Backbone as XML, in Angstrom:
<?xml version="1.0"?>
<chain id="A" units="angstrom">
  <residue number="1" name="UNK">
    <atom name="N" x="25.327" y="63.090" z="70.566"/>
    <atom name="CA" x="26.618" y="62.544" z="70.916"/>
    <atom name="C" x="27.177" y="63.348" z="72.088"/>
  </residue>
  <residue number="2" name="UNK">
    <atom name="N" x="27.497" y="62.658" z="73.153"/>
    <atom name="CA" x="28.008" y="63.376" z="74.319"/>
    <atom name="C" x="29.479" y="63.697" z="74.137"/>
  </residue>
  <residue number="3" name="UNK">
    <atom name="N" x="29.900" y="64.772" z="74.751"/>
    <atom name="CA" x="31.298" y="65.213" z="74.680"/>
    <atom name="C" x="31.985" y="64.906" z="75.989"/>
  </residue>
  <residue number="4" name="UNK">
    <atom name="N" x="33.234" y="64.550" z="75.907"/>
    <atom name="CA" x="34.046" y="64.303" z="77.089"/>
    <atom name="C" x="35.087" y="65.403" z="77.135"/>
  </residue>
  <residue number="5" name="UNK">
    <atom name="N" x="34.914" y="66.365" z="78.004"/>
    <atom name="CA" x="35.779" y="67.532" z="78.043"/>
    <atom name="C" x="36.861" y="67.431" z="79.112"/>
  </residue>
  <residue number="6" name="UNK">
    <atom name="N" x="37.242" y="66.223" z="79.434"/>
    <atom name="CA" x="38.316" y="66.045" z="80.401"/>
    <atom name="C" x="39.227" y="64.941" z="79.898"/>
  </residue>
  <residue number="7" name="UNK">
    <atom name="N" x="40.498" y="65.042" z="80.227"/>
    <atom name="CA" x="41.443" y="64.017" z="79.762"/>
    <atom name="C" x="41.108" y="62.653" z="80.357"/>
  </residue>
  <residue number="8" name="UNK">
    <atom name="N" x="41.413" y="61.617" z="79.626"/>
    <atom name="CA" x="41.201" y="60.259" z="80.109"/>
    <atom name="C" x="42.043" y="60.011" z="81.365"/>
  </residue>
  <residue number="9" name="UNK">
    <atom name="N" x="43.251" y="60.558" z="81.384"/>
    <atom name="CA" x="44.129" y="60.471" z="82.551"/>
    <atom name="C" x="44.123" y="61.850" z="83.212"/>
  </residue>
  <residue number="10" name="UNK">
    <atom name="N" x="43.462" y="61.994" z="84.362"/>
    <atom name="CA" x="43.321" y="63.314" z="84.985"/>
    <atom name="C" x="44.642" y="64.038" z="85.241"/>
  </residue>
  <residue number="11" name="UNK">
    <atom name="N" x="45.700" y="63.320" z="85.549"/>
    <atom name="CA" x="46.986" y="63.954" z="85.839"/>
    <atom name="C" x="47.669" y="64.490" z="84.589"/>
  </residue>
  <residue number="12" name="UNK">
    <atom name="N" x="47.109" y="64.207" z="83.427"/>
    <atom name="CA" x="47.710" y="64.656" z="82.170"/>
    <atom name="C" x="47.304" y="66.078" z="81.809"/>
  </residue>
  <residue number="13" name="UNK">
    <atom name="N" x="46.345" y="66.657" z="82.519"/>
    <atom name="CA" x="45.837" y="67.984" z="82.163"/>
    <atom name="C" x="46.938" y="69.042" z="82.112"/>
  </residue>
  <residue number="14" name="UNK">
    <atom name="N" x="47.823" y="69.058" z="83.076"/>
    <atom name="CA" x="48.890" y="70.075" z="83.106"/>
    <atom name="C" x="49.788" y="69.944" z="81.882"/>
  </residue>
  <residue number="15" name="UNK">
    <atom name="N" x="50.133" y="68.726" z="81.525"/>
    <atom name="CA" x="50.968" y="68.506" z="80.347"/>
    <atom name="C" x="50.266" y="68.906" z="79.065"/>
  </residue>
  <residue number="16" name="UNK">
    <atom name="N" x="48.979" y="68.594" z="78.960"/>
    <atom name="CA" x="48.209" y="68.973" z="77.776"/>
    <atom name="C" x="48.075" y="70.485" z="77.677"/>
  </residue>
  <residue number="17" name="UNK">
    <atom name="N" x="47.881" y="71.141" z="78.815"/>
    <atom name="CA" x="47.796" y="72.607" z="78.808"/>
    <atom name="C" x="49.117" y="73.225" z="78.367"/>
  </residue>
  <residue number="18" name="UNK">
    <atom name="N" x="50.223" y="72.659" z="78.836"/>
    <atom name="CA" x="51.540" y="73.173" z="78.437"/>
    <atom name="C" x="51.764" y="72.973" z="76.943"/>
  </residue>
  <residue number="19" name="UNK">
    <atom name="N" x="51.342" y="71.829" z="76.421"/>
    <atom name="CA" x="51.469" y="71.565" z="74.990"/>
    <atom name="C" x="50.611" y="72.534" z="74.178"/>
  </residue>
  <residue number="20" name="UNK">
    <atom name="N" x="49.402" y="72.779" z="74.644"/>
    <atom name="CA" x="48.505" y="73.720" z="73.960"/>
    <atom name="C" x="49.129" y="75.106" z="73.888"/>
  </residue>
  <residue number="21" name="UNK">
    <atom name="N" x="49.706" y="75.553" z="74.992"/>
    <atom name="CA" x="50.346" y="76.871" z="75.016"/>
    <atom name="C" x="51.547" y="76.902" z="74.084"/>
  </residue>
  <residue number="22" name="UNK">
    <atom name="N" x="52.310" y="75.801" z="74.053"/>
    <atom name="CA" x="53.508" y="75.764" z="73.218"/>
    <atom name="C" x="53.162" y="75.813" z="71.730"/>
  </residue>
  <residue number="23" name="UNK">
    <atom name="N" x="52.152" y="75.048" z="71.294"/>
    <atom name="CA" x="51.834" y="75.039" z="69.864"/>
    <atom name="C" x="51.171" y="76.347" z="69.422"/>
  </residue>
  <residue number="24" name="UNK">
    <atom name="N" x="50.551" y="77.066" z="70.368"/>
    <atom name="CA" x="49.918" y="78.343" z="70.030"/>
    <atom name="C" x="50.866" y="79.519" z="70.240"/>
  </residue>
  <residue number="25" name="UNK">
    <atom name="N" x="52.065" y="79.259" z="70.735"/>
    <atom name="CA" x="53.061" y="80.301" z="70.993"/>
    <atom name="C" x="52.571" y="81.367" z="71.965"/>
  </residue>
  <residue number="26" name="UNK">
    <atom name="N" x="51.958" y="80.905" z="73.057"/>
    <atom name="CA" x="51.515" y="81.803" z="74.129"/>
    <atom name="C" x="52.013" y="81.246" z="75.458"/>
  </residue>
  <residue number="27" name="UNK">
    <atom name="N" x="52.019" y="82.074" z="76.474"/>
    <atom name="CA" x="52.475" y="81.602" z="77.786"/>
    <atom name="C" x="51.329" y="81.018" z="78.614"/>
  </residue>
  <residue number="28" name="UNK">
    <atom name="N" x="50.103" y="81.475" z="78.383"/>
    <atom name="CA" x="48.937" y="81.023" z="79.141"/>
    <atom name="C" x="48.073" y="80.125" z="78.253"/>
  </residue>
  <residue number="29" name="UNK">
    <atom name="N" x="47.853" y="78.851" z="78.632"/>
    <atom name="CA" x="47.058" y="77.952" z="77.798"/>
    <atom name="C" x="45.620" y="78.433" z="77.580"/>
  </residue>
  <residue number="30" name="UNK">
    <atom name="N" x="45.092" y="79.224" z="78.527"/>
    <atom name="CA" x="43.733" y="79.739" z="78.366"/>
    <atom name="C" x="43.643" y="80.771" z="77.242"/>
  </residue>
  <residue number="31" name="UNK">
    <atom name="N" x="44.764" y="81.352" z="76.858"/>
    <atom name="CA" x="44.778" y="82.342" z="75.780"/>
    <atom name="C" x="45.029" y="81.707" z="74.406"/>
  </residue>
  <residue number="32" name="UNK">
    <atom name="N" x="45.324" y="80.414" z="74.378"/>
    <atom name="CA" x="45.670" y="79.739" z="73.125"/>
    <atom name="C" x="44.549" y="79.838" z="72.091"/>
  </residue>
  <residue number="33" name="UNK">
    <atom name="N" x="43.308" y="79.586" z="72.516"/>
    <atom name="CA" x="42.213" y="79.616" z="71.544"/>
    <atom name="C" x="41.983" y="81.028" z="70.996"/>
  </residue>
  <residue number="34" name="UNK">
    <atom name="N" x="42.250" y="82.028" z="71.803"/>
    <atom name="CA" x="42.075" y="83.398" z="71.324"/>
    <atom name="C" x="43.161" y="83.771" z="70.319"/>
  </residue>
  <residue number="35" name="UNK">
    <atom name="N" x="44.363" y="83.270" z="70.534"/>
    <atom name="CA" x="45.457" y="83.506" z="69.595"/>
    <atom name="C" x="45.162" y="82.853" z="68.246"/>
  </residue>
  <residue number="36" name="UNK">
    <atom name="N" x="44.692" y="81.609" z="68.285"/>
    <atom name="CA" x="44.354" y="80.898" z="67.050"/>
    <atom name="C" x="43.178" y="81.578" z="66.356"/>
  </residue>
  <residue number="37" name="UNK">
    <atom name="N" x="42.177" y="82.004" z="67.122"/>
    <atom name="CA" x="41.022" y="82.689" z="66.537"/>
    <atom name="C" x="41.449" y="83.981" z="65.847"/>
  </residue>
  <residue number="38" name="UNK">
    <atom name="N" x="42.376" y="84.699" z="66.451"/>
    <atom name="CA" x="42.872" y="85.940" z="65.849"/>
    <atom name="C" x="43.592" y="85.645" z="64.534"/>
  </residue>
  <residue number="39" name="UNK">
    <atom name="N" x="44.394" y="84.576" z="64.502"/>
    <atom name="CA" x="45.097" y="84.195" z="63.268"/>
    <atom name="C" x="44.115" y="83.849" z="62.148"/>
  </residue>
  <residue number="40" name="UNK">
    <atom name="N" x="42.975" y="83.244" z="62.527"/>
    <atom name="CA" x="41.978" y="82.824" z="61.543"/>
    <atom name="C" x="40.918" y="83.889" z="61.265"/>
  </residue>
  <residue number="41" name="UNK">
    <atom name="N" x="41.043" y="85.051" z="61.902"/>
    <atom name="CA" x="40.063" y="86.146" z="61.785"/>
    <atom name="C" x="38.663" y="85.723" z="62.221"/>
  </residue>
  <residue number="42" name="UNK">
    <atom name="N" x="38.615" y="84.937" z="63.291"/>
    <atom name="CA" x="37.335" y="84.523" z="63.885"/>
    <atom name="C" x="37.096" y="85.423" z="65.087"/>
  </residue>
  <residue number="43" name="UNK">
    <atom name="N" x="35.921" y="86.072" z="65.174"/>
    <atom name="CA" x="35.659" y="87.032" z="66.259"/>
    <atom name="C" x="35.333" y="86.364" z="67.600"/>
  </residue>
  <residue number="44" name="UNK">
    <atom name="N" x="36.273" y="85.637" z="68.155"/>
    <atom name="CA" x="36.096" y="84.973" z="69.442"/>
    <atom name="C" x="36.401" y="85.979" z="70.547"/>
  </residue>
  <residue number="45" name="UNK">
    <atom name="N" x="35.570" y="85.985" z="71.577"/>
    <atom name="CA" x="35.780" y="86.912" z="72.681"/>
    <atom name="C" x="35.567" y="86.192" z="74.007"/>
  </residue>
  <residue number="46" name="UNK">
    <atom name="N" x="36.002" y="86.793" z="75.092"/>
    <atom name="CA" x="35.794" y="86.222" z="76.418"/>
    <atom name="C" x="34.301" y="86.139" z="76.695"/>
  </residue>
  <residue number="47" name="UNK">
    <atom name="N" x="33.881" y="85.094" z="77.396"/>
    <atom name="CA" x="32.479" y="84.961" z="77.770"/>
    <atom name="C" x="31.657" y="84.283" z="76.691"/>
  </residue>
  <residue number="48" name="UNK">
    <atom name="N" x="30.428" y="84.751" z="76.541"/>
    <atom name="CA" x="29.465" y="84.134" z="75.630"/>
    <atom name="C" x="29.806" y="84.433" z="74.179"/>
  </residue>
  <residue number="49" name="UNK">
    <atom name="N" x="29.804" y="83.400" z="73.338"/>
    <atom name="CA" x="30.107" y="83.539" z="71.918"/>
    <atom name="C" x="28.990" y="82.943" z="71.063"/>
  </residue>
  <residue number="50" name="UNK">
    <atom name="N" x="27.760" y="83.213" z="71.433"/>
    <atom name="CA" x="26.606" y="82.676" z="70.717"/>
    <atom name="C" x="26.496" y="83.139" z="69.281"/>
  </residue>
  <residue number="51" name="UNK">
    <atom name="N" x="27.188" y="84.225" z="68.930"/>
    <atom name="CA" x="27.127" y="84.749" z="67.573"/>
    <atom name="C" x="28.017" y="83.945" z="66.619"/>
  </residue>
  <residue number="52" name="UNK">
    <atom name="N" x="28.906" y="83.121" z="67.147"/>
    <atom name="CA" x="29.802" y="82.339" z="66.297"/>
    <atom name="C" x="29.053" y="81.191" z="65.641"/>
  </residue>
  <residue number="53" name="UNK">
    <atom name="N" x="29.370" y="80.951" z="64.388"/>
    <atom name="CA" x="28.791" y="79.785" z="63.721"/>
    <atom name="C" x="29.557" y="78.545" z="64.174"/>
  </residue>
  <residue number="54" name="UNK">
    <atom name="N" x="28.934" y="77.398" z="64.017"/>
    <atom name="CA" x="29.599" y="76.146" z="64.366"/>
    <atom name="C" x="30.842" y="75.966" z="63.498"/>
  </residue>
  <residue number="55" name="UNK">
    <atom name="N" x="30.775" y="76.431" z="62.280"/>
    <atom name="CA" x="31.905" y="76.331" z="61.359"/>
    <atom name="C" x="33.109" y="77.098" z="61.900"/>
  </residue>
  <residue number="56" name="UNK">
    <atom name="N" x="32.903" y="78.333" z="62.335"/>
    <atom name="CA" x="34.002" y="79.141" z="62.863"/>
    <atom name="C" x="34.562" y="78.560" z="64.157"/>
  </residue>
  <residue number="57" name="UNK">
    <atom name="N" x="33.673" y="78.108" z="65.040"/>
    <atom name="CA" x="34.136" y="77.511" z="66.294"/>
    <atom name="C" x="34.951" y="76.249" z="66.015"/>
  </residue>
  <residue number="58" name="UNK">
    <atom name="N" x="34.517" y="75.458" z="65.051"/>
    <atom name="CA" x="35.236" y="74.252" z="64.681"/>
    <atom name="C" x="36.582" y="74.543" z="64.059"/>
  </residue>
  <residue number="59" name="UNK">
    <atom name="N" x="36.669" y="75.648" z="63.320"/>
    <atom name="CA" x="37.950" y="76.033" z="62.728"/>
    <atom name="C" x="38.977" y="76.313" z="63.806"/>
  </residue>
  <residue number="60" name="UNK">
    <atom name="N" x="38.560" y="77.000" z="64.869"/>
    <atom name="CA" x="39.477" y="77.331" z="65.962"/>
    <atom name="C" x="39.918" y="76.059" z="66.682"/>
  </residue>
  <residue number="61" name="UNK">
    <atom name="N" x="38.965" y="75.234" z="67.086"/>
    <atom name="CA" x="39.295" y="73.999" z="67.798"/>
    <atom name="C" x="40.077" y="73.027" z="66.943"/>
  </residue>
  <residue number="62" name="UNK">
    <atom name="N" x="39.722" y="72.933" z="65.682"/>
    <atom name="CA" x="40.410" y="72.017" z="64.779"/>
    <atom name="C" x="41.845" y="72.424" z="64.530"/>
  </residue>
  <residue number="63" name="UNK">
    <atom name="N" x="42.059" y="73.713" z="64.368"/>
    <atom name="CA" x="43.419" y="74.226" z="64.137"/>
    <atom name="C" x="44.302" y="73.947" z="65.344"/>
  </residue>
  <residue number="64" name="UNK">
    <atom name="N" x="43.779" y="74.228" z="66.517"/>
    <atom name="CA" x="44.553" y="74.036" z="67.745"/>
    <atom name="C" x="44.776" y="72.546" z="68.025"/>
  </residue>
  <residue number="65" name="UNK">
    <atom name="N" x="43.729" y="71.756" z="67.905"/>
    <atom name="CA" x="43.856" y="70.316" z="68.138"/>
    <atom name="C" x="44.769" y="69.649" z="67.125"/>
  </residue>
  <residue number="66" name="UNK">
    <atom name="N" x="44.680" y="70.081" z="65.875"/>
    <atom name="CA" x="45.539" y="69.522" z="64.839"/>
    <atom name="C" x="47.010" y="69.789" z="65.100"/>
  </residue>
  <residue number="67" name="UNK">
    <atom name="N" x="47.305" y="70.993" z="65.546"/>
    <atom name="CA" x="48.696" y="71.331" z="65.873"/>
    <atom name="C" x="49.185" y="70.498" z="67.053"/>
  </residue>
  <residue number="68" name="UNK">
    <atom name="N" x="48.298" y="70.270" z="68.025"/>
    <atom name="CA" x="48.684" y="69.474" z="69.188"/>
    <atom name="C" x="48.978" y="68.030" z="68.783"/>
  </residue>
  <residue number="69" name="UNK">
    <atom name="N" x="48.146" y="67.461" z="67.927"/>
    <atom name="CA" x="48.360" y="66.084" z="67.481"/>
    <atom name="C" x="49.658" y="65.978" z="66.690"/>
  </residue>
  <residue number="70" name="UNK">
    <atom name="N" x="49.912" y="66.920" z="65.793"/>
    <atom name="CA" x="51.161" y="66.908" z="65.022"/>
    <atom name="C" x="52.368" y="66.947" z="65.950"/>
  </residue>
  <residue number="71" name="UNK">
    <atom name="N" x="52.312" y="67.777" z="66.967"/>
    <atom name="CA" x="53.428" y="67.900" z="67.902"/>
    <atom name="C" x="53.603" y="66.610" z="68.705"/>
  </residue>
  <residue number="72" name="UNK">
    <atom name="N" x="52.494" y="65.981" z="69.129"/>
    <atom name="CA" x="52.603" y="64.727" z="69.877"/>
    <atom name="C" x="53.201" y="63.623" z="69.006"/>
  </residue>
  <residue number="73" name="UNK">
    <atom name="N" x="52.828" y="63.560" z="67.729"/>
    <atom name="CA" x="53.405" y="62.564" z="66.823"/>
    <atom name="C" x="54.893" y="62.826" z="66.642"/>
  </residue>
  <residue number="74" name="UNK">
    <atom name="N" x="55.271" y="64.094" z="66.464"/>
    <atom name="CA" x="56.679" y="64.440" z="66.320"/>
    <atom name="C" x="57.470" y="64.018" z="67.555"/>
  </residue>
  <residue number="75" name="UNK">
    <atom name="N" x="56.910" y="64.279" z="68.743"/>
    <atom name="CA" x="57.576" y="63.915" z="69.986"/>
    <atom name="C" x="57.722" y="62.389" z="70.109"/>
  </residue>
  <residue number="76" name="UNK">
    <atom name="N" x="56.699" y="61.639" z="69.713"/>
    <atom name="CA" x="56.761" y="60.184" z="69.786"/>
    <atom name="C" x="57.809" y="59.628" z="68.826"/>
  </residue>
  <residue number="77" name="UNK">
    <atom name="N" x="57.861" y="60.178" z="67.614"/>
    <atom name="CA" x="58.865" y="59.735" z="66.651"/>
    <atom name="C" x="60.274" y="60.041" z="67.146"/>
  </residue>
  <residue number="78" name="UNK">
    <atom name="N" x="60.444" y="61.196" z="67.752"/>
    <atom name="CA" x="61.752" y="61.575" z="68.289"/>
    <atom name="C" x="62.144" y="60.629" z="69.435"/>
  </residue>
  <residue number="79" name="UNK">
    <atom name="N" x="61.190" y="60.314" z="70.306"/>
    <atom name="CA" x="61.474" y="59.408" z="71.412"/>
    <atom name="C" x="61.808" y="58.010" z="70.896"/>
  </residue>
  <residue number="80" name="UNK">
    <atom name="N" x="61.120" y="57.565" z="69.845"/>
    <atom name="CA" x="61.397" y="56.251" z="69.285"/>
    <atom name="C" x="62.783" y="56.210" z="68.639"/>
  </residue>
  <residue number="81" name="UNK">
    <atom name="N" x="63.169" y="57.278" z="67.973"/>
    <atom name="CA" x="64.489" y="57.308" z="67.352"/>
    <atom name="C" x="65.593" y="57.359" z="68.417"/>
  </residue>
  <residue number="82" name="UNK">
    <atom name="N" x="65.343" y="58.030" z="69.533"/>
    <atom name="CA" x="66.295" y="58.065" z="70.648"/>
    <atom name="C" x="66.456" y="56.679" z="71.239"/>
  </residue>
  <residue number="83" name="UNK">
    <atom name="N" x="65.330" y="55.948" z="71.344"/>
    <atom name="CA" x="65.346" y="54.607" z="71.917"/>
    <atom name="C" x="66.139" y="53.657" z="71.009"/>
  </residue>
  <residue number="84" name="UNK">
    <atom name="N" x="66.006" y="53.837" z="69.696"/>
    <atom name="CA" x="66.712" y="52.995" z="68.732"/>
    <atom name="C" x="68.213" y="53.211" z="68.801"/>
  </residue>
  <residue number="85" name="UNK">
    <atom name="N" x="68.642" y="54.406" z="69.152"/>
    <atom name="CA" x="70.073" y="54.730" z="69.228"/>
    <atom name="C" x="70.760" y="54.058" z="70.403"/>
  </residue>
  <residue number="86" name="UNK">
    <atom name="N" x="69.980" y="53.736" z="71.437"/>
    <atom name="CA" x="70.573" y="53.135" z="72.642"/>
    <atom name="C" x="70.838" y="51.693" z="72.455"/>
  </residue>
</chain>
């Protein structure tokens, strides 16, 4: 199964990076995965991480992606409720 590691809308990357940083409580989106890995006690480091199991790598990505999806749903619900008020 091939992976698509780029947003469907190329101009959305900056917004997605900002969201990633916000849900991980960091200022730099590139540090988000390291913050989540530290919270989960996964030994993620800069560079090659061949020693990580697929399970541990998935825990980091799943935690971060799950938080991003929850935040996007919350934002959509808030926008819909604002629209209903008008």
